[in-house]
C-alpha positions as CSV (number, residue, x, y, z in Angstrom):
1,M,0.0,0.0,0.0
2,S,2.8,2.4,0.7
3,L,4.0,2.1,-2.9
4,L,0.6,2.9,-4.2
5,K,0.3,5.9,-2.0
6,A,3.8,7.2,-2.8
7,F,3.4,6.7,-6.6
8,P,-0.1,5.7,-7.8
9,P,0.1,3.8,-11.1
10,R,-1.6,6.0,-13.8
11,P,-1.4,6.0,-17.6
12,I,1.7,7.9,-18.7
13,A,0.8,11.0,-20.6
14,T,4.0,13.0,-20.7
15,E,7.7,12.5,-21.0
16,E,8.0,13.7,-17.4
17,D,5.6,11.0,-16.3
18,F,7.6,8.5,-18.2
19,I,10.9,9.5,-16.5
20,A,9.3,9.5,-13.1
21,T,7.8,6.0,-13.7
22,Q,11.2,4.8,-14.9
23,Q,12.8,6.1,-11.7
24,V,10.4,4.2,-9.5
25,I,11.0,1.0,-11.6
26,D,14.8,1.5,-11.2
27,S,14.5,1.9,-7.5
28,L,12.4,-1.3,-7.2
29,I,14.9,-3.2,-9.4
30,D,17.8,-1.9,-7.2
31,R,16.2,-3.5,-4.2
32,G,17.0,-7.0,-5.4
33,T,14.5,-9.4,-3.9
34,L,10.9,-8.2,-4.1
35,T,7.8,-9.3,-2.3
36,A,4.9,-10.6,-4.4
37,D,3.1,-7.3,-4.0
38,E,6.2,-5.3,-5.1
39,Q,6.6,-7.6,-8.1
40,D,3.0,-7.0,-9.1
41,Y,3.4,-3.3,-8.7
42,L,6.6,-3.4,-10.8
43,N,4.7,-5.4,-13.5
44,V,1.9,-2.8,-13.6
45,L,4.5,0.1,-13.9
46,G,6.3,-1.9,-16.6
47,S,3.0,-2.3,-18.6
48,L,2.4,1.4,-18.4
49,V,5.9,2.2,-19.6
50,H,5.5,-0.4,-22.4
51,D,2.2,1.2,-23.5
52,Y,3.8,4.7,-23.6
53,E,6.8,3.5,-25.5
54,E,4.7,1.7,-28.1
55,L,2.8,4.9,-28.7
56,H,5.5,7.5,-28.5
57,H,8.8,5.7,-29.1
58,P,8.0,2.8,-31.4
59,L,11.0,0.6,-32.4
60,P,11.6,0.1,-36.1
61,T,10.8,-3.4,-37.2
62,L,13.8,-5.0,-38.7
63,Q,13.6,-8.1,-40.9
64,G,15.7,-10.2,-43.2
65,V,19.2,-9.0,-43.9
66,E,18.7,-5.7,-42.0
67,L,18.0,-7.8,-38.9
68,I,21.1,-9.9,-39.4
69,K,23.2,-6.8,-39.7
70,A,21.7,-5.3,-36.5
71,L,22.2,-8.6,-34.6
72,M,25.8,-8.7,-35.8
73,V,26.4,-5.2,-34.5
74,E,24.6,-5.9,-31.2
75,L,26.5,-9.1,-30.6
76,N,29.8,-7.8,-32.0
77,L,30.0,-10.4,-34.7
78,R,32.0,-10.3,-37.9
79,Q,31.1,-11.9,-41.2
80,K,33.5,-14.8,-40.5
81,D,31.4,-15.6,-37.4
82,L,28.5,-16.5,-39.8
83,V,30.5,-18.9,-42.0
84,P,29.1,-22.0,-40.2
85,I,25.7,-20.9,-41.4
86,F,26.5,-19.8,-45.0
87,K,29.5,-22.1,-45.6
88,T,31.8,-19.4,-47.0
89,E,32.6,-15.8,-46.2
90,S,31.9,-14.8,-49.8
91,I,28.3,-16.1,-49.4
92,V,27.9,-14.2,-46.1
93,S,29.1,-11.0,-47.9
94,A,26.8,-11.6,-50.9
95,V,23.8,-12.1,-48.7
96,L,24.6,-9.0,-46.5
97,N,25.1,-6.9,-49.6
98,G,21.8,-8.0,-51.2
99,K,23.5,-9.9,-54.1
100,R,22.2,-13.2,-52.9
101,Q,18.9,-14.2,-51.2
102,L,18.6,-16.2,-48.0
103,T,17.7,-19.8,-48.5
104,V,15.4,-21.9,-46.3
105,E,18.5,-23.6,-44.9
106,H,20.1,-20.2,-44.1
107,I,17.0,-19.1,-42.3
108,Q,16.7,-22.2,-40.2
109,K,20.4,-22.0,-39.2
110,L,20.1,-18.2,-38.5
111,A,17.1,-18.8,-36.3
112,N,19.0,-21.5,-34.3
113,F,22.1,-19.4,-34.1
114,F,20.4,-16.3,-32.8
115,H,17.7,-18.2,-30.9
116,I,14.8,-16.4,-32.5
117,S,11.9,-17.3,-34.8
118,P,12.7,-18.1,-38.4
119,A,9.8,-15.8,-39.4
120,V,11.8,-12.7,-38.7
121,F,14.3,-13.5,-41.5
122,F,11.6,-13.3,-44.2
123,D,11.8,-9.8,-45.6
124,E,8.3,-8.4,-46.2
125,K,9.5,-5.7,-48.7
C-alpha cells in the first residue's frame, strides 16, 4: 500500500511522467528481492511504460538482412562468425550486400544461431 500511496500507477501522458515511472521502476529493481506485491506493482508500472513507449517511441521493425546486420552489431559479430551458417565468407558477404537471397536452410540456421523465430528473417518488402 505504501508504494501505491507514494506513486499511484496511472497512464503515462508526458515525458516527465515517463521519466518518473522509470525512476520508480529502477528503485524497485535496485532493491533486489521483491515481495509478491512489489513484483505485481513493478509489473503494472512496466506495462504502463511499455504502452507509452509503443505509442511515443516505437521501435523500427527489422527483418531479413537488416535484422542480421543489426544482430551482428549488437553481438559484436563479424562476417566470418557466420561462416558456419553460410559455408563461405563470400556467401555471407553476398547475402549481406543484397546480391544473394537467404535460403530456407540459411533461415533455419540463423534462427537456431540467434535463438529467434525463423519468421523474422523473411523480408516483407
